[in-house]
N, C-alpha and C positions, 0 to 999 in steps of 0.2 A: 332683257325682254326676249322671251322665246317665242318663235313662230311654229305654229302647228297646222297640220291639215287634219280636219275633223270630219270623218264620214259618219253621218247621222244615219243609223239603221233603223228608223221607225217603221219603214215600209220593207224591211229586209234588205237584201242586196243581191244583185246579179251581175255578171260581166258587163253586158250592155248598158246597164244603169251606171256602172262606175265610169265607163268611158265617157258616156254622155255627161255625166256630172262634171267630170274633169274638164271636158271641152268647154262647157258652159262657164266654168271657173276661170277659163282664159288659157288653159294649156295649148300649145301650139298645133293648130290643125295642119299647118304645113309640114311639120316633122312627122305628124301622124301619116300624112300622104306619102311622103318618101318611104317611111317604114313599110307601109302596107303594099306599096308598088313594088317592093323588093322581095316580097314573100314567095319562096317557091312551093306554095301550098295549093296549087290548083287555081282554077279560074273562079273569080267571085268579084262582086262590086259591093260597094257600101255607100250609105248616104247618112247625112246628119240633117234632121229637120227639127224646126220649132214647132212643138205641138202642145196640147194641154191634156191634163188628166183631172177630170171633175173640176176644172176652172183654174188649176194650178199650171202656170206656164213652164216648160222645160224643154230640154233637148231630147230627141229620140235618135239612138244610134242603131242602125239596122245593117245587117250583113246578109247579102243574097249570093248564092252559088249560081253560076251562069252556065254549068255543065253538070249533067247527072251521070254518076258512075254506078251508084247503088241507091237503093231506097230503102229507108227504114221508117218505122213509126217515130214520132218525136219521143226523145228520151227525156227524163226529168229536168235535166239541165237546161236544154233548149226550149222545154215547154215553158220556162220561165224567163230564161235569157231572150229567147226569140220565139215569141208566140205568133208564128206566121199563120196567114189565112189559108195557105195551100196545104195540101193533105200530105204531100211527101216531101222529104227534105234529104239530100244527099249526104252520106257521111262516110268517111274513110276511116278504116280501122287502123290504128297506129300503136306502136310501142313507144315507151318514153324515150329511146334512142332515136326514133324517127322524129319525134317532136323536137328534140334537142337539135337535131340536124337543121330543121327548119329555122329555128332561132338562130343558129350559129351563122346561117347564110343570109339573115336580114340586115338590112342597112340600118342599124340602130347602135347606139353607144354602148360601151362595155357594162356600164351601170345598168342600163335598161335590159341588156341580154342576160346579166346575172339575176336581176329581179324576176324576169320572165321564166328562167329556168327554176328559180326557188318556187314560184307559184306552182308550176306544173309538178315539182317534186312533192309538194304538199298534197296535191291532188292525188298523186300516184300512190303515195303511202296511205292515204285514206282509202283508195279504191282497192289496194292490195289487201289491207285488213278486212274490208268489207267482203271480198270474194276469197280470202284465205289462200292468197298466193303470194309469189315474190313480186317485188316492185317492178322487175324487169319483164315479168310476164303479164302485167296489166294490159289489156286491150283498150285503148282509149277511144271506143266508139261513142262515148258521150262527150267528155271534154277534149278529145283528140280530133274531132271534127273541125272542119276548116273555120267555121263561124266562131268557135270557142277559142281556137288558136289565135284568130284575129283579135277576139276580145282581150285575151290575156296579154299578147304583145302590145296592143294598143295601150292598155292600162299601164303597162310597164313603161312605155315610151312617154306617156303624158305625165306620170308621176315623176320620172326622171326629168322631164322638162320643167316642172314646177319647182324643183330643186329644194322641196321641203324634206328635211331629215327626221322630223318628228311627226308622227301620225297618231291620232287618237281614234280608237274604236271602243266605245263604252258599252257596246252590246248591240245585238241585231234581234228584231222582232221576228218571230217565226209563226206560221200558220199551224193548222192542225189537219187531221183527217188522212187522206191517202192520195197517192198520185200514181199514174200509170206509166211505166217507163219500159226500157228495153228489156228489163228483167222481171216484168210483171207488175203487180200492184204492190207498191211499198208505202209504209207509214211516213208522215211527215214529222219531224225531219228525217230525210232520207238517210241511209247509212253513211255515205261519204261525208255529208254535212255534219253528221253526229261525230264522226271519228275526227273531223278537223277541230270541231268545237272542243272535243275532249283533249286532243293531243296538244293543241295550241292555246287553250285557255280562253277562247273567244265565248263571252257570255251570249246565251240565247235566251230571249224573253218570250214566253208563250203568250199568244193572243187567241181570240175567239174567231180569227178569220180562217175560212176553209180554203185550204189550198197552200202550196209551197211559196213561201216569201223569200227563202234563203236557198241559193243554189250553191252546189260544189265550187263552180268558177268564182262566184261572189265571195264566199266566205274564205276561200283560199288566197284571193287578192287581199282581203282585210287581214287575214293572218300573217301574210308575208310582209305587210308594210306596217303593221301596228307596233308602236313603241311605247305607247301609254294606254291606260284603260279608264282614266278618269280625266274629266274636264278641270281646268284651272278654277279656283274659287272665283276669279274674276278675269274676264277676257274681253277683248274687243274684235269685233268681226270686221275684217278687212274687205272680204269679198265672199260671195257665195255662188254656187252653181247647182242646177237642179237637173237630175237625170231621170227621165220617165221609164217606168216599167211598162210592159206590154200586157200583163195579166190585168183583168178586170176584178177587182175585190169589192166592187160596189162603193168605192170611196177613192180619193186621190192616191195614187201609187207611184211615189217617186223616191229617189236617193239624194240627199242634200250633201253637198261637199262645200266645207267653209275653210278659208284661210284665216286664222285667229292668231291674235298676239296675247300672250299671258300677260294680264294686267295686275296680277297677284302682288301684293306688297312683298318685296323680297325681305324686307326687315320685319314682317310680321312674325311675332314670337310664338313659338309652339312648345308644349310640354310633352315629353316623351316618357312613359312610365312602362315598367316591366317587373314583375315578381320573379326572384330567382332564389332557388332552394338547393342547387347543386353545383354552384361555382365555388372554387376555393377562394379564400381571401386574397391570395396573390392574383389570381385572375381578375377579381373585381377591382383591386387597387390598379392594375395595369389598364383595365377598361377606362377607368376614371382618367388616368393619365392621358390616354389617347383621345379621350372625348375632350378634354380641356385644350389639348395641343391642336385639335382640328376646329376649334372656334366655339366651343359651347360656352354659353354665358354663364351657366351654373350647372353643377353635377353634384348629387349627394345620394346617400343610401339612407333608408329608414328601416328599422326592424319591423317584422310583420309575422303573421302566421298565415300559412296557406292550408290547402286540403289536409285533412287528417292531422290537423294541428302542427304541421311541419314549420319549425322556425325558419325564416327566410329573410331576405332583404328586398325591399322595393328600391330599384334604381330609378331616379327621377333626373331628367335632363332637360334644361332650358336652351333652346337654340332658335336662331332665325330661320325663317322658312327656307331660304336658299341653301342652308346647311343641313336640312333634314336627311337627304340621301346619304350624305357621308356619315351623319350620326347613327343612323339605322344600320348601316353596313358595319360600323365599328362595334356596335352592340351586338349583332349577330355573329360577328366573327370572333369576338373576344370574351363572350359570356355563353352560358348554356341555354339562354332563353330561345323559345320557339315562337314567341309573339310579342308585339308591342301595342300599346294604346298611345295615342296622339291627339292633342287638341289645341286649338288656338287660344291664346290668352292675350289680354291687354295688360300692359304695365306702364307705370309712370316712374321716371328715374330723375333723380337730382343731376343737374349738370355737374360734370366732373373734370377736374384739370389736375395735372401734377405740378407742384411747386416744390422748391428746393431750399432747405434751411441749413445754415452753417452752424455746426456744434463743434465743441472742442476735440470731440472724437472722429469728426469728419462731416461730410455732407449727407444729408437725410433727405430722401424723397418722401413727399407728404401728399396724399390724395386729398384735394380740396373739394368738398361737395357743397353745392349750393341750390336752393329753392326759394325764391323770393328773398325775403330777410333771414332765412335759415341758412346757418353755415356750419359745416362739419369738417373736422381735420383729422385724417386717419393715415399715420406713418406707414409706409409700405413695409411689409414683413422682411423681405430679403435685405432691404436696405438698412433697416434696424439691426437685423442679425449680424450683417458684416461689420457694422460699427461696434456691436457689443463684443464680437469675437476679437476685434483688433485692439480694443483698449481694456477688455476685461471687466467691464461694468455690467450690471443686470440688464437684461432685455428691457424690462418694465420701466428702468430708469431712463433710458435712452428714449424709449417710446414717449413717455410723458414729457420729456424735454423738447423733443421734436415737435409734439402737438403744441406746447405752449409757444414755442418759437414761431411756428407758422401762424398762430392766431395774433400774436404780438405784430408780427410783421404786416398783417392785413390791417390792423387797428392803428398802425403808426402814421 
């Protein structure tokens, strides 16, 4: 059974929503207090309150700066992450090295530190591409502001505290239209979000909501922790948490975080298929050997014709669900295919056991298969082959003798 953290992005995602959802899920607020108290990032305070969004109860995580050095208009990230009521919000302009310095001096675990840096690296790369500059030259006047540094470090600390190694993000809903930010009016999704979605393969699902639902901070967190993009076929929800967003989309705005256990039957059988027209016979034979050695229940090839009437072979593998990753890896590594098909199947099997019969030429292993009053006896190939080679008799003669002996032993 595998445990997952599932971040459900039906209302998009932002930094503060993620922190709030993780706290509501049960991550340690005490560890968060220790971490944030150690930040050399200027004076700020923060609060966690239980509120509601259109009747949905959840936690709200809010960061406030207590001293002002500079004043800027809200940028796109904070407009979603921190939709404050006041008109001015102080921001410090930092480079990536400055942000890493803050992270390095925070009282957090090594794992949380590495995750926080990974999140900021993802944002830096996206912003560098958006502005056409080197990563080292990016000015973090958006995500480098104190409140977003707090969001990212807080998320890293809380995810580390939960101790979950597998994280599912199956997609993030995104709005439409335009937003006003530091760089003027930008379309939704904003360039940094689009770049992260592209480079990290995080799916965005368009909606008819006017406004930005996915922020650079939020999608960077999702991209940094995501290990899977699909929910198990069957799962049990152990616990859930709700983090409220601050934007009013005229409907409930929240991020749900769930701890789930994969309840999928590990022995559910699957068929994997692929058509191959440019692998050699030797490659295909080796692939079959490797698949059987890795636990495939069955492997076979069927002649077929592909596009432009090219002769080919269909490789078909039958394997248990728990063995799918290794089966797929073997196929991709040892054939020329670039894609697979797979689907769940049901099968009914006869009960099987190995019995041994003594013949003049030696002991033979026989597979006895039963289902109700049906019984079949199938001598094992390797066993019969060894006996035939040792005594010089035909394979079929020993095979038939072993089958008769096994049946007679049962009827005796």
